[in-house]
C-alpha positions in Angstrom: 0.0 0.0 0.0 1.2 3.4 -0.9 0.9 6.7 1.0 -1.9 7.8 -1.3 -3.9 4.6 -0.5 -3.5 5.2 3.2 -4.5 8.8 2.9 -7.6 7.7 0.9 -8.5 5.1 3.6 -8.1 7.8 6.3 -10.2 10.2 4.3 -12.9 7.6 3.8 -12.9 6.8 7.5 -13.3 10.5 8.4 -16.0 10.9 5.9 -17.9 7.8 7.3 -17.5 9.2 10.8 -18.8 12.6 9.6 -21.8 11.0 8.0 -22.6 9.1 11.2 -22.3 12.2 13.3 -24.6 14.1 10.9 -27.1 11.3 10.8 -28.0 11.7 14.5 -29.3 15.3 14.2 -31.1 14.4 11.0 -32.9 11.5 12.7 -33.8 13.7 15.7 -35.1 16.3 13.2 -37.3 13.6 11.6 -38.7 12.8 15.0 -39.5 16.4 15.6 -41.2 16.7 12.3 -43.3 13.6 13.1 -44.4 15.2 16.4 -45.3 18.4 14.5 -47.4 16.5 12.0 -49.2 14.7 14.9 -49.8 18.0 16.7 -51.2 19.6 13.5 -53.4 16.6 12.9 -54.8 16.6 16.5 -55.5 20.4 16.2 -57.3 20.0 12.9 -59.3 17.1 14.3 -60.3 19.3 17.3 -61.0 22.3 15.1 -63.4 20.5 12.8 -66.3 20.2 15.3 -65.6 23.8 16.4 -66.0 25.0 12.9 -69.2 23.0 12.6 -70.6 24.7 15.7 -69.5 28.1 14.6 -71.2 27.5 11.2 -74.4 26.4 13.0 -74.3 29.5 15.3 -73.8 31.9 12.4 -76.7 30.3 10.5 -79.0 30.5 13.6 -78.0 34.1 14.1 -78.7 34.9 10.5 -82.2 33.5 10.8 -82.9 35.6 14.0 -81.6 38.7 12.2 -84.0 38.1 9.4 -86.8 37.9 11.9 -85.7 41.1 13.6 -85.5 42.8 10.2 -89.1 41.9 9.6 -90.1 43.2 12.9 -88.2 46.5 12.3 -89.9 46.8 8.9 -93.4 46.4 10.5 -92.6 48.9 13.2 -91.5 51.4 10.5 -94.7 50.9 8.7 -96.7 51.3 11.9 -94.9 54.5 12.8 -95.5 55.9 9.3 -99.2 55.1 9.6 -99.4 56.7 13.0 -97.7 59.8 11.7 -100.2 60.0 8.8 -103.1 59.5 11.2 -101.8 62.3 13.6 -101.4 64.6 10.6 -105.0 63.8 9.5 -106.4 64.4 13.0 -104.4 67.7 13.3 -105.7 68.9 9.9 -109.3 67.8 10.6 -109.8 68.8 14.2 -106.9 71.3 14.7 -108.2 74.1 12.6 -111.7 74.2 14.1 -110.3 73.9 17.6 -108.0 76.9 17.0 -111.0 78.9 15.8 -113.1 77.9 18.8 -110.3 78.8 21.2 -109.7 82.1 19.5 -113.5 82.9 19.6 -113.8 81.9 23.3 -110.7 84.1 24.1 -112.3 87.0 22.3 -115.6 86.5 24.1 -113.8 86.3 27.5 -111.8 89.4 26.7 -115.0 91.3 25.7 -116.8 90.2 28.8 -113.9 91.0 31.1 -113.7 94.4 29.5 -117.3 95.1 30.3 -117.1 93.9 33.9 -114.2 96.1 34.9 -115.3 99.5 36.3 -114.5 102.4 34.2 -112.4 104.3 36.7 -109.5 104.9 34.4 -111.7 105.6 31.4 -113.1 108.9 30.4 -116.5 109.1 29.2 -117.2 111.2 26.1 
C-alpha cells in the first residue's frame, strides 16, 4: 500500500464518521417533524367540530336577524301610519279647535272688559 492509498482510507474513514455524526441530528429532526405532524393533525381534528358549531351558530344568528329585520320593517310601517293619522287628525280637528279657542278668548276678553269699572276711562 502506498501513501496515497493510506490517505484515501483515512479520508474515507473520516467521511464515514462525519456521515454518522450528521445522521443523529437528522434522525432527531425527523422525530420532531413527526411530532409536529401529529400535533397539527390533532389540532385540525379538534377544530373541525368547532368549525361546525360556529357555522351552525352563524346560521341561527342569520335566521334571527331576518326575523328582527321583519319586525323592524313592521314597526317602521306602523310609525308611518301613526304619523299620517296624527297629521290627518291635526288637519281635521286642529283648525276648528283653534278657531273655537280664538273665539272663546275673544268672548272672555270682551266680557272681562265690560265687567271692569270704568275708573281709568273717560266718558265722552
